[in-house]
C-alpha positions in Angstrom: 0.0 0.0 0.0 1.4 3.4 -1.0 1.7 6.4 1.3 1.1 9.9 -0.1 4.8 10.7 -0.6 5.4 7.5 -2.7 2.3 8.2 -4.8 3.6 11.8 -5.5 7.0 10.4 -6.4 5.4 7.9 -8.8 3.5 10.8 -10.6 6.6 13.0 -10.5 8.8 10.3 -12.2 11.2 9.8 -9.3 13.4 6.7 -9.7 11.8 4.0 -7.7 12.3 0.3 -7.0 10.7 -1.9 -9.7 7.8 -3.2 -7.5 6.4 0.4 -7.6 5.5 -0.1 -11.2 3.6 -3.3 -10.8 0.1 -3.2 -12.3 -1.9 -3.9 -9.1 -1.1 -1.3 -6.5 -3.4 -0.3 -3.6 -3.8 3.0 -2.0 -5.9 4.3 0.9 -8.5 6.9 0.0 -6.4 9.4 2.1 -3.4 9.6 -0.2 -5.7 9.9 -3.2 -7.4 12.9 -1.6 -4.1 14.5 -0.5 -2.5 14.2 -3.9 -5.7 15.1 -5.9 -5.9 18.4 -4.0 -2.6 19.5 -5.4 -3.1 17.9 -8.8 -4.2 21.0 -10.7 -1.4 23.1 -9.3 1.1 20.5 -10.4 0.1 21.1 -14.0 -1.8 18.1 -15.0 -4.1 15.3 -14.4 -2.9 12.0 -13.0 -3.8 8.5 -14.3 -5.5 6.9 -11.3 -6.6 3.8 -13.2 -3.7 1.6 -12.0 -4.5 2.0 -8.4 -7.1 0.1 -6.3 -8.5 2.6 -3.8 -9.4 1.1 -0.5 -12.3 2.8 1.3 -12.5 3.2 5.0 -14.4 0.4 6.7 -15.1 -0.7 10.2 -11.8 -2.6 10.6 -9.8 0.3 9.4 -11.7 2.6 11.7 -10.9 0.4 14.7 -7.2 0.1 13.9 -7.0 3.9 13.3 -8.4 4.5 16.7 -5.9 2.1 18.3 -3.0 3.7 16.4 -4.0 7.2 17.3 -4.2 6.2 21.0 -0.9 4.3 21.0 1.3 6.3 18.6 -0.2 9.8 18.5 0.1 9.8 14.7 -1.9 12.5 12.9 -5.2 11.2 11.6 -4.2 10.9 7.9 -1.1 8.9 8.7 -3.0 6.7 11.2 -5.6 6.0 8.5 -2.9 5.1 6.0 -1.1 2.8 8.3 -4.4 1.2 9.5 -5.4 0.6 5.9 -2.1 -1.1 5.2 -2.3 -3.2 8.4 -5.9 -4.3 7.6 -5.6 -4.8 3.8 -2.0 -5.1 2.7 1.2 -7.0 3.2 3.4 -3.9 3.5 3.5 -0.1 3.6 5.6 1.8 1.0 6.6 5.1 2.5 9.5 7.5 2.8 8.1 9.0 6.0 10.4 8.2 9.0 7.7 8.8 11.6 5.1 6.6 9.9 7.7 3.9 9.3 8.7 4.0 13.0 5.0 3.8 14.1 4.5 0.7 12.0 6.6 -1.3 14.5 7.0 -4.8 13.2 4.6 -4.3 10.3 6.7 -4.5 7.0 7.7 -1.1 5.6 9.5 -0.6 2.3 11.4 2.5 1.1 11.0 2.5 -2.7 13.2 5.5 -3.7 16.4 4.5 -5.5 19.7 6.2 -4.8 20.4 9.0 -7.3 
């Protein structure tokens, strides 16, 4: 599952690990909203068709509450991490605080060295 910063990097053409370009990639509704807000200012329209957008459900809600209580993550980050924990095998992020809050949940850093 992609965090917002990874999604922005994908759309901006940043060099990433090859798994980022796999056809079936999931995102939480939160990164889609965060990125879509800035989309017009970034000079274009993004192709969202390759992403499966996971809506918030009761399990994500419960995990988000647990994460907010235990980590003090901001709500968007807690929702993203909760979505990953409930519906994905790993979280792709470059956010150090989010990666730390994930604890033993698998986190990948997809940016390649320049």
